[in-house]
C-alpha positions in Angstrom: 8.7 -23.1 5.0 7.2 -23.1 1.5 9.7 -22.6 -1.3 7.0 -20.7 -3.3 3.6 -19.3 -2.9 2.3 -22.2 -4.9 3.8 -24.6 -2.4 2.1 -22.7 0.4 -1.2 -22.7 -1.5 -1.0 -26.5 -1.8 0.0 -26.9 1.8 -3.2 -25.1 2.9 -5.3 -27.3 0.7 -6.2 -24.4 -1.6 -7.5 -22.3 1.3 -4.9 -19.7 0.3 -5.9 -17.6 -2.8 -3.0 -15.8 -4.5 -4.0 -12.7 -6.5 -1.1 -11.2 -8.4 -1.5 -7.5 -8.8 1.0 -5.0 -10.2 0.6 -2.2 -7.7 1.9 0.4 -10.1 -0.6 -0.6 -12.8 -3.9 0.8 -11.5 -5.9 -1.0 -14.2 -4.4 -4.3 -12.7 -5.4 -3.1 -9.2 -9.0 -2.4 -10.0 -9.3 -5.5 -12.2 -8.4 -7.6 -9.2 -11.9 -7.0 -7.8 -13.2 -9.5 -10.4 -10.7 -12.1 -9.2 -11.6 -11.5 -5.6 -15.3 -11.7 -6.4 -14.6 -15.2 -7.9 -13.3 -16.5 -4.5 -16.1 -18.6 -2.9 -18.2 -16.5 -0.6 -17.7 -19.0 2.3 -14.0 -18.4 2.1 -14.0 -14.6 2.5 -10.9 -12.5 2.5 -9.1 -12.5 5.9 -5.7 -11.1 5.1 -4.3 -8.7 2.5 -0.5 -8.7 2.3 0.9 -5.9 0.2 4.6 -6.3 -0.6 6.6 -4.3 -3.1 9.9 -2.5 -3.2 11.9 -0.5 -5.5 15.2 1.5 -5.0 15.7 3.9 -7.9 17.3 7.2 -8.7 15.7 10.4 -7.6 14.3 11.3 -11.1 12.1 8.2 -10.8 10.7 9.2 -7.4 7.2 9.4 -8.8 7.5 5.8 -10.1 8.7 4.6 -6.7 5.8 6.4 -4.9 3.3 5.1 -7.4 4.4 1.5 -6.7 5.2 1.5 -3.0 2.5 3.9 -1.7 -0.2 4.9 -4.1 -0.5 1.4 -5.5 -1.0 0.0 -2.0 -3.7 2.6 -1.3 -5.6 1.6 -4.4 -5.1 -2.1 -3.7 -6.5 -1.5 -0.2 -9.4 0.4 -1.6 -10.3 -2.4 -3.9 -9.9 -5.1 -1.3 -11.7 -3.3 1.6 -15.3 -4.4 0.6 -14.1 -8.0 0.5 -12.3 -7.7 3.8 -15.5 -6.4 5.4 -17.2 -9.7 4.6 -14.4 -11.7 6.3 -13.9 -12.6 9.9 -10.4 -11.3 10.5 -10.3 -8.1 8.4 -6.5 -7.4 8.4 -4.5 -5.3 6.0 -0.7 -5.9 6.2 1.5 -3.5 4.3 5.1 -4.6 4.2 7.2 -1.5 4.9 10.8 -1.0 5.8 12.9 0.7 8.5 14.1 2.9 5.6 10.8 4.7 6.0 11.6 5.6 9.6 12.7 9.2 10.0 14.3 8.4 13.3 16.4 5.7 11.6 17.8 7.9 8.9 21.6 7.8 8.9 22.6 11.3 8.0 26.3 10.3 7.9 25.7 8.5 4.6 24.7 11.7 2.9 22.2 12.0 0.0 21.8 8.7 -1.8 19.0 9.1 -4.4 18.0 5.4 -4.3 17.8 5.4 -0.5 15.9 8.7 -0.3 13.3 7.7 -3.0 12.7 4.3 -1.3 12.7 5.7 2.2 10.2 8.5 1.2 7.9 5.9 -0.4 8.0 3.7 2.7 7.4 6.7 5.1 4.4 7.6 3.0 3.2 4.0 3.2 3.6 4.1 7.0 1.5 7.2 7.1 -1.2 5.4 5.0 -1.0 2.5 7.5 -1.6 4.9 10.4 -4.7 6.4 8.9 -6.1 3.2 7.4 -8.8 2.3 10.0 -12.2 3.4 8.8 -13.1 2.8 5.2 -13.7 6.5 4.7 -10.0 7.2 5.5 -9.0 5.2 2.4 -11.3 7.2 0.2 -10.2 10.4 2.0 -6.5 9.7 1.5 -7.1 8.9 -2.2 -9.1 12.1 -2.6 -6.4 14.2 -1.0 -3.7 12.6 -3.1 -5.5 12.9 -6.4 -6.8 16.4 -5.9 -3.7 18.0 -4.5 -2.4 21.1 -6.3 0.8 23.1 -6.3 -0.8 25.2 -3.5 -0.9 22.1 -1.3 2.8 21.6 -1.6 4.5 21.5 1.8 1.3 21.1 3.7 0.4 18.2 6.0 -3.2 17.2 5.3 -5.4 14.7 7.1 -7.3 12.0 5.2 -10.3 14.4 5.3 -8.3 17.3 3.8 -7.9 19.1 7.1 -4.6 21.0 7.4 -2.3 19.7 10.2 -0.1 22.4 11.7 3.7 21.8 11.7 
């Protein structure tokens, strides 16, 4: 029951390496590779825990998605080669029941902050479901970054294949 991450790091005799990354700042995400590279090779990366959360108005939906979903995808992409060297190789994205479509309470009506946050966590859950082979990370990122207006409303697999709905 560490009060802070620093306490936890001390309790593990520095076996825990804390890398602060601003998930919505993609430069920060990609710069973290240098920090990960500085971790002694015998230590390896065994766990990646992504945790973020924002509840904002609807007009900032893109910002929420950037932080809670796209940022995690990029952090995972950067960390994947380092996880491959490790023994355990786990990625843990902290999501929320707000991302569960089955848990939506329609009685509360449209609440922009809840909708934005829930959408971002549902998208994160989808990322989690597809994040097995390393090519799925690259594929998801390619689909996200190359999407056009014509792709609006389509369900696409990590490889770009259209999913009927």
